[in-house]
C-alpha positions in Angstrom: -7.0 -11.2 3.6 -3.6 -9.3 3.3 -2.1 -8.8 -0.1 0.7 -11.2 -0.6 4.0 -10.0 -2.1 3.4 -11.8 -5.4 -0.2 -10.2 -5.8 1.4 -6.6 -4.6 4.1 -6.9 -7.6 1.6 -8.4 -9.9 -1.7 -6.3 -9.5 -0.3 -3.4 -7.8 0.9 -1.4 -10.9 -2.3 -2.1 -12.7 -4.4 -1.0 -9.7 -2.3 2.1 -9.7 -3.0 2.8 -13.4 -6.8 2.2 -12.7 -6.8 4.5 -9.6 -5.1 7.4 -11.4 -7.8 7.4 -14.1 -10.6 7.5 -12.3 -12.6 10.7 -11.1 -13.0 11.6 -7.3 -16.1 9.4 -6.9 -14.4 6.2 -8.8 -11.4 6.6 -6.5 -13.6 6.6 -3.5 -15.5 3.5 -4.6 -12.0 1.7 -5.5 -10.8 2.3 -2.1 -13.7 1.1 -0.3 -13.5 -2.1 -2.2 -9.8 -2.4 -1.5 -10.3 -1.5 2.2 -12.9 -4.1 2.5 -11.1 -7.0 0.5 -7.8 -6.6 2.2 -8.6 -5.0 5.6 -6.3 -2.0 4.9 -6.7 1.5 6.5 -8.0 3.9 4.0 -4.8 5.9 4.4 -2.5 3.0 3.8 -4.5 2.0 0.8 -4.2 5.8 -0.8 -0.5 5.7 -0.2 -0.1 2.2 -2.0 -2.3 3.3 -4.9 -0.6 6.7 -5.4 2.8 5.0 -5.1 3.9 6.7 -2.1 5.3 3.7 -0.1 8.8 2.8 -1.0 9.4 -1.1 -1.5 10.6 -2.9 1.8 14.2 -3.5 1.9 14.0 -6.3 4.2 16.3 -4.8 6.5 15.6 -4.5 10.3 15.7 -1.5 12.5 19.0 -1.4 14.3 18.8 -1.9 18.1 19.2 1.1 20.2 19.8 -0.5 23.3 23.7 -0.5 22.9 24.1 3.4 22.9 27.3 5.0 23.4 27.3 7.0 26.6 
């Protein structure tokens, strides 16, 4: 189950606060739970909880097939 946009905007700030207040063992357990529940990679979950990922802008990556040569 992936986290929906609504869930991310509602729960992510709360999870970030809880994560920041925990000690090393508590953070590890919290990461285990999030990775198991949402099927995230551990590194991605850490980035989410530390606030390291910028919000998606919704813009697509430009097509590089039309290069100017």
